C-alpha positions in Angstrom: 3.2 12.9 11.4 1.4 13.6 14.7 3.2 13.0 17.9 0.3 11.1 19.5 1.1 7.9 17.6 0.6 4.6 19.3 3.8 2.8 20.4 2.3 -0.6 20.0 4.7 -3.3 19.0 4.5 -5.0 15.6 4.1 -8.2 17.6 0.5 -7.4 18.7 -0.9 -5.8 15.5 -3.4 -8.2 13.9 -4.4 -8.8 10.2 -7.2 -11.1 11.2 -8.6 -11.9 14.7 -6.3 -14.9 15.1 -3.3 -13.8 13.0 -0.5 -11.2 13.5 -0.2 -8.8 10.7 3.5 -9.3 10.4 3.0 -13.0 9.9 0.3 -12.4 7.3 2.5 -9.9 5.3 5.6 -12.1 5.5 3.5 -15.2 4.6 2.0 -13.6 1.5 5.4 -12.3 0.5 7.0 -15.7 0.9 4.3 -17.5 -1.1 4.3 -14.8 -3.8 8.1 -15.0 -4.2 8.0 -18.8 -4.3 5.4 -18.7 -7.0 7.2 -15.9 -9.0 10.5 -17.8 -8.8 8.9 -21.1 -9.9 7.7 -19.6 -13.2 10.0 -20.2 -16.1 9.1 -17.1 -18.2 10.9 -14.6 -20.3 10.0 -11.7 -18.0 11.6 -9.0 -20.1 10.1 -10.3 -23.3 6.6 -10.5 -21.7 6.6 -7.4 -19.6 9.5 -5.2 -20.7 11.3 -5.4 -17.4 14.0 -7.8 -16.3 13.4 -10.4 -13.7 15.2 -8.5 -10.9 12.9 -5.5 -11.3 9.8 -7.7 -11.4 11.0 -9.7 -8.4 11.3 -6.4 -6.4 7.8 -5.4 -7.6 6.2 -8.6 -6.5 8.1 -8.5 -3.1 7.0 -4.9 -2.3 3.5 -5.5 -3.6 2.9 -8.6 -1.5 4.5 -7.2 1.6 2.7 -3.8 1.4 -0.9 -5.0 0.5 -2.2 -4.9 4.0 0.1 -2.4 5.8 -3.0 -0.1 6.4 -4.3 -2.8 8.8 -1.7 -1.6 11.3 -3.7 1.5 12.2 -5.3 1.8 15.6 -8.6 2.4 13.6 -8.4 -1.0 11.9 -7.3 -2.8 15.0 -10.4 -1.4 16.9 -12.6 -2.4 14.0 -11.1 -5.9 14.2 -11.9 -6.0 17.9 -15.5 -5.3 17.2 -15.5 -1.6 18.0 -17.5 0.8 15.9 -15.1 2.9 13.7 -16.0 5.2 10.9 -15.5 3.3 7.6 -13.2 5.8 6.1 -10.9 5.3 9.1 -11.0 1.5 9.3 -10.5 1.0 5.6 -7.0 -0.2 4.8 -6.5 -0.6 1.1 -5.9 3.0 0.1 -3.3 3.6 2.8 -1.7 0.3 2.0 -1.5 1.4 -1.7 0.1 4.7 -0.6 2.6 2.8 1.5 3.5 0.7 -1.5 3.9 3.8 -3.7 6.2 5.4 -1.1 8.3 2.2 -0.7 8.6 1.6 -4.5 10.8 4.6 -5.3 13.4 2.4 -7.1 10.8 0.8 -9.4 9.9 2.1 -12.9 6.9 4.6 -12.9 4.5 2.2 -14.6 5.1 -0.5 -12.0 4.6 2.0 -9.2 1.3 3.1 -10.5 0.2 -0.4 -11.4 1.1 -1.6 -7.9 -0.7 1.3 -6.3 -3.9 0.4 -8.2 -3.6 -3.3 -7.5 -3.4 -2.8 -3.8 -5.9 0.1 -3.7 -8.5 -2.2 -5.4 -7.5 -5.6 -3.9 -10.9 -5.9 -2.2 -12.9 -4.3 -5.0 -13.1 -4.0 -8.8 -10.9 -2.3 -11.4 -13.4 -0.1 -13.0 -12.4 3.5 -13.5 -8.7 2.6 -13.3 -6.8 5.6 -11.9 -9.9 7.6 -11.1 -8.8 8.6 -7.7 -10.4 10.7 -4.9 -8.3 11.3 -1.9 -9.2 12.8 1.5 -5.7 13.7 2.6 -6.9 14.4 6.2 -8.1 10.8 6.4 -4.8 9.6 5.1 -2.9 11.7 7.6 -5.0 10.1 10.3 -4.2 6.7 9.0 -0.4 7.2 8.9 -0.5 8.9 12.3 -2.2 5.8 13.7 0.5 3.4 12.7 2.9 2.3 15.4 6.4 3.8 15.1 8.2 0.4 15.0 5.9 -0.6 12.2 6.7 2.5 10.2 10.4 1.8 10.7 10.2 -1.9 9.8 8.4 -1.1 6.5 10.4 2.0 5.6 7.6 4.4 6.1 9.2 6.6 8.9 10.2 9.2 6.3 6.8 9.4 4.5 5.8 12.9 3.7 2.2 12.5 2.6 1.8 15.8 0.6 5.0 15.1 -1.3 3.9 11.6 -2.0 0.5 12.7 -3.3 2.1 15.3 -5.6 4.4 12.6 -7.0 1.6 10.2 -7.5 -0.5 12.9 -9.3 2.4 13.7 -11.6 2.9 10.0 -12.5 -0.7 9.4 -13.1 -0.9 12.3 -15.5 1.8 10.7 -17.6 -0.3 7.8 -18.5 -2.8 9.4 -20.9 -3.2 6.1 -22.8 -5.2 4.8 -19.9 -8.1 7.0 -20.7 -10.1 9.2 -18.3 -8.1 10.0 -15.1 -9.0 12.3 -12.3 -7.2 13.0 -9.2 -9.1 14.9 -6.5 -7.5 15.7 -3.2 -9.7 17.2 -0.5 -8.3 19.1 2.6 
């Protein structure tokens, strides 16, 4: 990561003009976990994973879904400044953050979570058809405050290694049909 990173506190980063990002992420996580725990389902029978694993999946998914909003680019966009769309977009970097944080989950859930977050403002056509501009992602993660990176276990993210791991996992799922993974430098 670059050394010119902002040192803004997690207390001032916003998800919406009138809401702190930390409150938004924790609120979504709390509501998601309450809903998950209220369901009386045979998780392993339905999904092939025990409840503990799926609970961790839901927790990480809900807490990670908007982490990309913590960049200085998104914050400027939120404040009405003109910012290049590729820099102010947050879903892809949030998905990469989830993927990095989900190392203890089964591969299928890591890829599924990545795609859910990546497309949480769009559609699910062309599932796993991925184009990545790694330079833009580097800029995104370099524009996240240090204390935010630490709080959400992203301080040790090595983007090129994460991208390699993601590509390897995506290639395992040939039953999902056409997949492409294009990284530009």
